[in-house]
N, C-alpha and C positions, 0 to 999 in steps of 0.2 A: 498515455503519456506523450506520445509523438504529437498529438493534437495540441496539448498544453504548451509544449516547447515551441511549436510553430506559431501559436497564438502570441506567445511571449515575444518571439523574434519580430513578428509583424508589429507589435506594439512599440518595440524599440525603434523599428524603422520609421513608424509614424512620428514618434517623438523626435527622431533625428531630422525629419523633414522640416519641422517647425523650429527646433532649437539650434540646429547646426547648419541651416541653409542648404538642405539636401537639394542637389541639382534637379531641375525639372526639364524633361525633354520637350521639344516642340516638333511640329510636323515638317519642319524645314531643316534638312541636314546641313551641317557645316562641311562635311566631306562627301563621301559617296553613300548612296542608298539604293538597294535593289528593290524591284517591284515584286511583292509577295502576295499571292492570292491563294485561297483555299476553297475547296468545295464543301468543307465542313468536317466536324469531328464525328466519328462513328464508333460503333461497338461491334466486335466480332467475337463469336464463341467457337473455340475449337471443339468439334464434335467428338474427337477421340479422347481428349483429356478433360473436357468440360471447362477448361480455363478460358477466362475472358481477356480481351485485349482492346485497348483504345487505339483507334486508327485515324490518321490524318493524311489526306491527299492534298498536295499543293502544287503550284507552278511558280517558279521564280524566273524573273527576266532581268537581264542586265541592260538598263537604259542609261547607264552612265557614259562618260566620255572615253572610257578605256575598259579593257578586259579586267575582270575581277576574279578573286578566288572565293568560291562558295563552299565554306566549311562551317556549317551551322551546328547548333545544338538546340535540342527541343526539351523543355522541362514542363511537365504536366503537374498541376497542383489541384487537389480536390478540397471540397469544403469539410472533409473529415481529417484534414491535416496531413494528407499524403503528399509527398514530393517525389515524383517519378521521372527518371531519366530515360529518354527514348532508347530502345534497343536492348536494355538490360534484361537478360534472361528470356529473350524472345527467340525461340528456335527458328532457324532458317526455313524449315518446312512450313511453319505457320506463315511466314512472310510470303513464300512462294504461293501458298494456297490463296492468300488474300489477293495477290497480284493476278492469279488466274481467275478469281471471281470477278474482278473488275474488267478483265479482258481488254485492257488498254495497252497496245504495244509500245506506247511512248512512256508508260509509267514504269519507274525503276525503284528498287530498294534504295534507302537513304545512303547506304555504304557505296553504292555505285554512282550516285549523283554527285557526291562531293568532289570538288576539284575546280579546275579552271572553268569560268563561265564567260563565254565570249559575248560581245555586244550584240544587241538586236533581238527582235521578237522571234526570228527564225531559229535562234539558238537557245530559246527558253528550255528549262528542264522541269520535268514533272517527277515528283518524289513521293514515296510512301513512307510514313513515319508510324512506328508501332510501339506502344507501351504495354507491358504486362500489367493487367489490372490487379489491384488489391481488393479493397472493399468495393462492393457494388451497390451499397445503399447510399450513394452520393447523390446530391441534387444540383451541385454547381461545380464546374470545372474551368480552370484557366490554363492557357498554354502560353509560355514565353518562348519566343524565337530569337536566338542569338545568331549573329553573323549576317544580318540583313543590312546593317549600317556600319560605317567605319568610324562613327562618332564616339568619342569617349569623354568622360568628365571625372574630375577629382573631388573627393569628399573625405572628411575625417570620420573615422570610426568613433561613434559616441561613447564607447566603453573604454577604448585604449588610446584614443587621440591620434592613432596612426593614419596616415594618408593612404587612401586606396583608390584604385582606378576602376571606374564603372563604365559599362558598355551600354550603348543605346539599343534596347531590345524592343521587339514588337509584342504587345500583350493582346490576347484574344480570349473570349469567354463563351461558354455554352451552358445550357440548362439540361439536366437529365430528368425527364418527366416520367415518373412512375417506374414500373418494372422494365429492366433492360432486356430486350429481345435477342439482340445479337445478329441481326440480319443486315448490318452495314447501312442502315438508313441514317441520313444526317440528323444530328441532334439539333434542336432549336437554338438559335443564337441568343446570347444574353449580353446586354449592354455592360461595358466595363465602367466601373465607378469613378467619378470625379477626375480631377487632373486638368492641366491646361493643354495637354496634347491630345488631339482627337482627329479622327477622320470620319466625316459624315457619310453614312451609307448612301449608295445610289438609290434611285427610285424603285428599281427592281429588286432591291434587297429587303425592303420593309414596306409596310402599308403607309399610306399618307398620314394616318393618324399617329404614327409612331416615328415620323421622320426626324424627330429631335433626339432619337436615341443614338448612342455611339457604340459601335461594335468592335473597335480596335483603337489602341493608342500606343504611343511611344513612351517608354520609360527607361530610366537609367537604373541598372542593377549591378 
């Protein structure tokens, strides 16, 4: 049922895009924008409980003209209709275990990274984001990152006509190939579909034969 509802909402969103002039984000911010990079989405299995968790490691840098506040939210969406908010029902013990596995002294849990982000590469923050996994028979995952940009846009709700404020978010995508092992190896990247807003991957991200693929884009949500 959750999958059907999600599919319906996605259909409504697509109709709104064409019928009501849904705003399209570009790669060029009108206000401020932070630099967000990630080493990829991974899967971790807690050996005590057998529960699985999706894991994202990132680095955010403030290259704007002034200090900013880094208070993000991370939403993970699977091709099975699941919509997961980062941190929900994730035990602190699981987070600390993952941190110890990476062994990076600069890597911090998301709750500890949020806050003031000073300018400059020397002040970059590395964060760990964890979602409690539901279904494991998924084949495609998207992650939406909020708080990376200060841009907003207004749009009308196609059902109520009410004006709503949308935020410019970053959209990322991955493939889940076959059985999930849980050893924290990065999943393969997947290009995000369509849209006018794209960032071409660098040469070391993809093979030359696939250099026209797009692995991230900006969207208003």
